[in-house]
C-alpha positions as CSV (number, residue, x, y, z in Angstrom):
1,X,21.6,76.7,-87.3
2,X,25.0,75.8,-85.1
3,X,25.9,77.3,-81.8
4,X,29.3,77.2,-80.0
5,X,29.4,77.5,-76.4
6,X,31.4,81.0,-75.1
7,X,34.3,78.2,-73.9
8,X,34.8,76.8,-77.0
9,X,35.1,80.0,-78.8
10,X,37.1,81.8,-76.8
11,X,39.8,78.3,-76.8
12,X,39.9,78.2,-81.1
13,X,40.8,82.2,-80.4
14,X,43.3,81.2,-78.4
15,X,44.4,77.7,-79.5
16,X,46.5,78.6,-82.5
17,X,50.3,79.9,-82.5
18,X,51.1,83.2,-84.9
19,X,52.4,80.1,-87.0
20,X,49.3,79.1,-87.1
21,X,50.1,75.9,-85.5
22,X,47.9,74.5,-82.3
23,X,49.3,75.4,-78.7
24,X,49.9,73.3,-75.9
25,X,46.6,72.7,-73.7
26,X,47.5,72.2,-70.5
27,X,43.9,69.8,-68.4
28,X,44.0,69.7,-64.9
29,X,43.5,66.4,-63.6
30,X,43.1,67.3,-60.1
31,X,39.2,69.3,-58.6
32,X,41.6,70.5,-55.0
33,X,45.1,69.9,-53.8
34,X,46.0,66.7,-53.3
35,X,48.5,65.0,-51.7
36,X,48.3,61.3,-53.0
37,X,46.5,60.8,-56.0
38,X,45.6,57.7,-58.3
39,X,45.5,57.8,-61.6
40,X,45.2,55.6,-65.6
41,X,46.6,56.4,-68.6
42,X,42.4,55.2,-70.5
43,X,43.2,56.4,-73.6
44,X,45.5,54.7,-76.7
45,X,47.5,58.1,-76.6
46,X,50.1,59.1,-74.1
47,X,50.1,62.2,-72.0
48,X,52.7,64.0,-70.2
49,X,52.3,65.4,-66.5
50,X,53.3,68.1,-64.7
51,X,52.9,69.7,-61.1
52,X,52.3,72.7,-60.2
53,X,51.8,74.7,-57.0
54,X,48.2,76.1,-56.9
55,X,45.2,76.0,-59.7
56,X,47.5,78.3,-62.2
57,X,48.6,76.2,-65.5
58,X,52.1,75.2,-66.8
59,X,53.7,77.2,-68.9
60,X,56.0,74.7,-70.5
61,X,56.6,71.3,-70.8
62,X,60.0,71.0,-68.4
63,X,60.4,68.6,-66.5
64,X,56.8,66.9,-67.6
65,X,56.3,62.7,-66.8
66,X,55.4,60.7,-70.2
67,X,52.6,58.9,-68.8
68,X,51.9,56.2,-72.1
69,X,48.7,54.5,-72.8
70,X,47.4,51.7,-70.1
71,X,49.7,53.4,-67.3
72,X,49.0,53.6,-64.3
73,X,49.9,55.3,-60.4
74,X,48.1,53.8,-57.6
75,X,48.5,56.0,-54.6
76,X,51.7,58.3,-55.4
77,X,52.7,61.0,-53.8
78,X,52.9,63.8,-55.6
79,X,55.7,65.5,-54.3
80,X,57.7,62.3,-55.0
81,X,56.6,62.3,-58.5
82,X,57.7,66.1,-58.8
83,X,60.7,66.6,-56.3
84,X,61.9,69.8,-58.1
85,X,58.6,71.5,-57.0
86,X,58.4,72.3,-53.6
87,X,54.7,72.5,-51.9
88,X,53.3,70.7,-55.1
89,X,50.1,69.9,-54.6
90,X,47.8,70.2,-58.8
91,X,48.5,67.5,-61.7
92,X,48.1,68.7,-65.2
93,X,48.2,67.0,-68.0
94,X,48.7,67.6,-71.8
95,X,48.8,65.3,-75.3
96,X,49.2,65.6,-78.5
97,X,46.2,63.7,-79.7
98,X,43.1,62.7,-77.3
99,X,42.9,60.9,-74.6
100,X,41.6,60.1,-71.1
101,X,43.3,59.9,-67.6
102,X,41.1,58.2,-64.9
103,X,42.0,60.0,-61.5
104,X,40.9,59.8,-57.8
105,X,42.3,61.5,-54.9
106,X,40.9,63.3,-52.0
107,X,39.1,64.0,-50.3
108,X,36.4,63.0,-53.2
109,X,37.3,63.4,-56.4
110,X,36.8,60.0,-58.7
111,X,36.5,61.2,-62.5
112,X,37.8,60.7,-66.0
113,X,39.5,63.2,-67.8
114,X,39.7,64.1,-71.7
115,X,43.3,65.2,-72.7
116,X,43.2,66.6,-75.7
117,X,44.8,69.3,-77.9
118,X,43.7,72.9,-77.7
119,X,40.2,73.2,-79.5
120,X,42.5,75.5,-81.9
121,X,44.0,72.7,-83.9
122,X,40.3,72.7,-85.3
123,X,38.9,74.6,-87.6
124,X,36.0,75.7,-87.2
125,X,34.9,76.9,-90.4
126,X,35.3,73.7,-91.9
127,X,32.5,70.8,-92.4
128,X,31.1,69.3,-89.8
129,X,29.3,65.7,-89.8
130,X,27.1,64.7,-86.6
131,X,26.6,60.9,-86.9
132,X,28.8,59.7,-83.1
133,X,24.8,59.4,-80.8
134,X,24.4,57.8,-78.0
135,X,21.0,58.3,-77.4
136,X,18.7,55.1,-77.8
137,X,15.2,54.7,-77.1
138,X,15.6,53.3,-73.7
139,X,17.5,56.3,-72.6
140,X,15.9,59.5,-73.3
141,X,13.2,61.1,-71.3
142,X,10.8,64.1,-71.2
143,X,8.8,66.2,-69.1
144,X,6.0,65.1,-70.1
145,X,4.5,64.0,-73.5
146,X,1.3,63.2,-75.9
147,X,0.3,59.9,-75.5
148,X,1.0,59.3,-79.5
149,X,4.6,61.4,-79.5
150,X,6.6,60.1,-76.8
151,X,9.8,61.2,-75.7
152,X,10.9,57.3,-77.6
153,X,10.7,58.7,-80.9
154,X,13.9,61.3,-80.5
155,X,15.6,58.1,-81.1
156,X,14.1,57.1,-84.3
157,X,15.6,59.0,-87.2
158,X,12.9,59.1,-89.0
159,X,12.1,63.1,-89.2
160,X,8.3,61.2,-90.0
161,X,7.5,60.9,-86.5
162,X,8.3,63.1,-83.1
163,X,8.0,63.5,-79.6
164,X,5.6,67.1,-79.0
165,X,5.1,67.2,-75.3
166,X,1.1,67.8,-73.5
167,X,1.7,71.0,-72.7
168,X,3.3,74.3,-73.7
169,X,5.3,74.5,-70.1
170,X,9.3,74.1,-69.5
171,X,10.7,70.9,-70.7
172,X,13.5,69.1,-70.2
173,X,14.5,66.5,-72.7
174,X,17.0,64.2,-70.8
175,X,19.4,61.0,-72.3
176,X,21.2,59.2,-69.6
177,X,24.1,57.5,-70.8
178,X,25.6,55.1,-68.6
179,X,28.7,54.3,-68.8
180,X,29.6,57.8,-69.4
181,X,30.9,58.6,-73.2
182,X,33.1,61.5,-74.0
183,X,30.6,64.4,-75.8
184,X,30.8,67.4,-77.5
185,X,27.3,68.2,-79.8
186,X,23.9,68.0,-79.2
187,X,22.0,67.5,-83.0
188,X,18.1,68.5,-82.9
189,X,16.4,68.1,-85.8
190,X,12.8,69.0,-87.8
191,X,11.5,71.4,-84.3
192,X,9.2,74.2,-83.3
193,X,11.4,76.1,-81.0
194,X,11.6,79.4,-83.2
195,X,8.3,79.2,-84.7
196,X,6.8,78.9,-80.0
197,X,9.8,81.1,-79.0
198,X,11.2,78.5,-77.0
199,X,15.1,79.7,-75.2
200,X,17.3,76.3,-75.5
201,X,19.8,75.7,-73.7
202,X,22.1,72.6,-72.9
203,X,23.2,71.1,-69.6
204,X,25.6,68.2,-68.9
205,X,26.3,66.4,-65.6
206,X,29.5,64.2,-64.9
207,X,28.1,61.2,-63.0
208,X,25.0,60.0,-61.5
209,X,24.2,62.7,-59.1
210,X,26.3,64.8,-59.9
211,X,25.5,68.8,-60.1
212,X,23.9,69.5,-63.8
213,X,26.5,71.9,-65.4
214,X,25.7,74.7,-67.8
215,X,27.3,74.4,-71.0
216,X,25.0,76.2,-74.0
217,X,23.7,79.4,-73.0
218,X,20.0,79.7,-73.3
219,X,18.8,81.3,-76.8
220,X,16.0,81.3,-79.2
221,X,16.7,79.7,-82.6
222,X,16.3,82.4,-85.3
223,X,14.7,79.6,-87.8
224,X,13.7,76.1,-87.0
225,X,16.6,74.7,-89.2
226,X,18.4,71.8,-87.5
227,X,20.4,72.6,-84.9
228,X,24.2,71.4,-83.8
229,X,24.9,72.9,-80.2
230,X,28.5,72.5,-79.9
231,X,30.5,72.7,-76.5
232,X,34.0,71.6,-74.8
233,X,34.4,67.5,-75.5
234,X,33.9,65.8,-71.7
235,X,33.0,62.6,-70.2
236,X,29.2,62.6,-69.3
237,X,26.8,60.4,-67.5
238,X,23.7,62.6,-68.2
239,X,22.6,65.3,-71.5
240,X,19.9,67.6,-70.9
241,X,18.4,70.0,-73.8
242,X,16.6,72.9,-71.9
243,X,13.4,74.2,-73.3
244,X,11.8,77.1,-72.1
245,X,7.5,77.6,-71.7
246,X,6.5,78.5,-75.4
247,X,4.0,79.9,-77.1
248,X,2.8,76.3,-78.1
249,X,4.1,72.9,-77.1
250,X,7.3,72.4,-78.1
251,X,8.2,69.3,-79.9
252,X,11.1,67.9,-82.4
253,X,11.6,64.3,-84.5
254,X,15.2,63.1,-83.9
255,X,17.5,64.5,-81.1
256,X,21.6,63.4,-81.4
257,X,24.2,63.3,-78.1
258,X,27.3,62.6,-79.1
259,X,31.1,63.6,-80.4
260,X,31.6,65.5,-83.7
261,X,33.2,65.2,-86.7
262,X,35.1,68.1,-87.7
263,X,37.0,68.0,-91.8
264,X,40.7,68.9,-91.8
265,X,39.9,70.6,-94.4
266,X,37.7,73.3,-95.8
267,X,35.4,73.4,-98.6
268,X,36.1,75.9,-101.3
269,X,35.0,77.3,-105.0
270,X,31.8,75.0,-106.6
271,X,30.1,74.3,-103.1
272,X,26.2,75.1,-102.9
273,X,25.4,74.6,-99.1
274,X,22.5,72.9,-98.9
275,X,20.5,75.2,-97.6
276,X,20.4,77.5,-100.3
277,X,19.5,74.6,-102.5
278,X,16.5,73.5,-103.2
279,X,14.8,70.8,-105.1
280,X,11.0,70.1,-105.3
281,X,8.5,67.9,-107.6
282,X,5.7,70.1,-108.9
283,X,2.5,69.5,-111.2
284,X,2.0,72.5,-113.3
285,X,-1.4,73.4,-114.5
286,X,-2.1,74.4,-118.3
287,X,-5.3,75.2,-119.5
288,X,-6.1,73.8,-123.3
289,X,-5.0,76.5,-124.5
290,X,-1.9,77.2,-123.0
291,X,-3.1,79.4,-120.3
292,X,-0.7,79.1,-117.1
293,X,-3.2,78.2,-113.9
294,X,-0.8,78.2,-111.6
295,X,1.2,74.9,-110.1
296,X,1.1,73.0,-106.9
297,X,4.4,71.4,-105.0
298,X,3.9,67.5,-104.6
299,X,7.6,67.4,-102.8
300,X,10.7,69.1,-101.6
301,X,14.0,68.8,-99.8
302,X,17.3,69.6,-99.8
303,X,20.4,68.6,-102.3
304,X,24.5,69.7,-102.1
305,X,27.9,68.3,-103.3
306,X,30.7,67.9,-101.1
307,X,34.4,67.9,-102.3
308,X,37.1,67.4,-99.9
309,X,40.6,67.6,-100.8
310,X,44.1,67.1,-99.2
311,X,42.8,64.7,-96.9
312,X,46.0,62.5,-94.8
313,X,46.1,59.0,-95.8
314,X,46.5,58.3,-92.0
315,X,43.5,60.5,-90.2
316,X,40.9,59.5,-93.0
317,X,41.2,56.0,-92.6
318,X,41.3,56.3,-88.6
319,X,38.3,59.3,-88.5
320,X,36.4,59.7,-91.8
321,X,35.5,56.2,-93.2
322,X,34.2,54.8,-90.4
323,X,31.6,57.9,-91.1
324,X,31.2,56.9,-94.6
325,X,30.3,53.2,-93.2
326,X,27.7,54.7,-90.3
327,X,26.7,56.8,-93.2
328,X,25.2,54.2,-95.5
329,X,22.9,53.5,-93.4
330,X,22.3,56.6,-90.7
331,X,21.6,60.5,-91.3
332,X,24.2,62.7,-89.6
333,X,24.0,66.2,-89.3
334,X,25.8,68.8,-91.5
335,X,27.1,72.3,-91.7
336,X,29.3,73.4,-94.5
337,X,30.8,76.4,-92.8
338,X,30.0,76.7,-89.4
339,X,31.2,79.5,-87.4
340,X,30.8,81.9,-90.6
341,X,27.3,80.8,-91.3
342,X,26.2,79.5,-88.5
343,X,22.4,79.1,-90.6
344,X,23.0,76.4,-92.7
345,X,23.3,73.4,-91.2
346,X,20.5,70.2,-92.0
347,X,19.6,66.5,-90.9
348,X,21.1,64.8,-94.2
349,X,21.9,61.7,-95.6
350,X,24.2,60.0,-98.8
351,X,23.1,59.7,-101.6
352,X,25.9,58.7,-103.6
353,X,28.3,55.5,-102.5
354,X,31.7,57.9,-102.0
355,X,34.8,56.9,-103.4
356,X,37.8,57.9,-102.3
357,X,41.0,58.3,-104.0
358,X,44.8,58.9,-104.0
359,X,45.7,62.6,-105.5
360,X,49.0,63.3,-104.0
361,X,52.3,61.1,-104.6
362,X,52.3,61.7,-100.6
363,X,49.0,59.9,-100.7
364,X,46.8,62.6,-99.7
365,X,43.1,61.7,-100.6
366,X,40.0,63.2,-101.7
367,X,36.4,62.4,-101.9
368,X,33.4,63.7,-103.1
369,X,29.4,63.2,-100.9
370,X,26.0,64.1,-102.3
371,X,23.5,64.3,-99.7
372,X,20.2,65.5,-99.4
373,X,18.8,66.4,-96.5
374,X,15.5,68.4,-94.4
375,X,16.2,71.7,-92.6
376,X,13.1,72.9,-91.5
């Protein structure tokens, strides 16, 4: 089951112009009225800065200042940066591709801000792959756990081992990411939250000691299928999953916290959704005179094929090939049509050796993936 935060859905709904092209997304760098600011572009993409009076976002890019990667400004006065804006006291940025701005100003702001195009540039119905993961055995804790089923099992990709709470009370699964990283999803596989009637929500923390902010509102999963919980990309020092008290103790096998990879193209005709494509291994019982006596299922899993086409060659090399390399050894969370079919998710792994190829004279690429996985 894939769940989107409300502001992610709202951003997607407003993120496309009538032509289908992404619109500019201004991100406020300041958190209060400021006079002097210190900032640096610590990403690898150019950002564009603009000052305003008050916390209303700019409506155009006129007068915006170009701010390339590695550029920095120390104790700059906003009125000197934007002399044409009388009373300027806020600073905003946009970028055509994701980058990161570190900023500090009085009274106490010191943070790193993700600056990126509108989420509308991403198709929320395109295949989603959750393979990025900052969770390791040394940075995950739980409110409590049975001795034989510690929280560290959540950092193991095996679905045969799991964390199990020692009681049915409210639980927190907390990942501490030091240094802070950009995250926008949590994945959880082989859980019992639906069976136990457990409400699930997600909270993030920008820095050590900062308040926790809810990014996924509480909900009870409709089944025990793999969960992909998506929210707007942000720097986070802490990410925690809040689990309400349930009828039985909560348990889960795998948990990921990271940055999602969304395909730039959808899959269409011929795709078999993984949750509907069940494979079983069976032993049939037959009597000596040919009567059917029954059957025993000795094993089962889910399989699917994913044919992806029309990838821009640079995008494939920069974003998709690292996923293919990682997936040679590491499972991933997968949803083929997230917004329309949110219940068709799985924790999956590659079963073939993907061989990308050029499909058009302009270099557009295609690749076929064969996968198997578990859902619940």
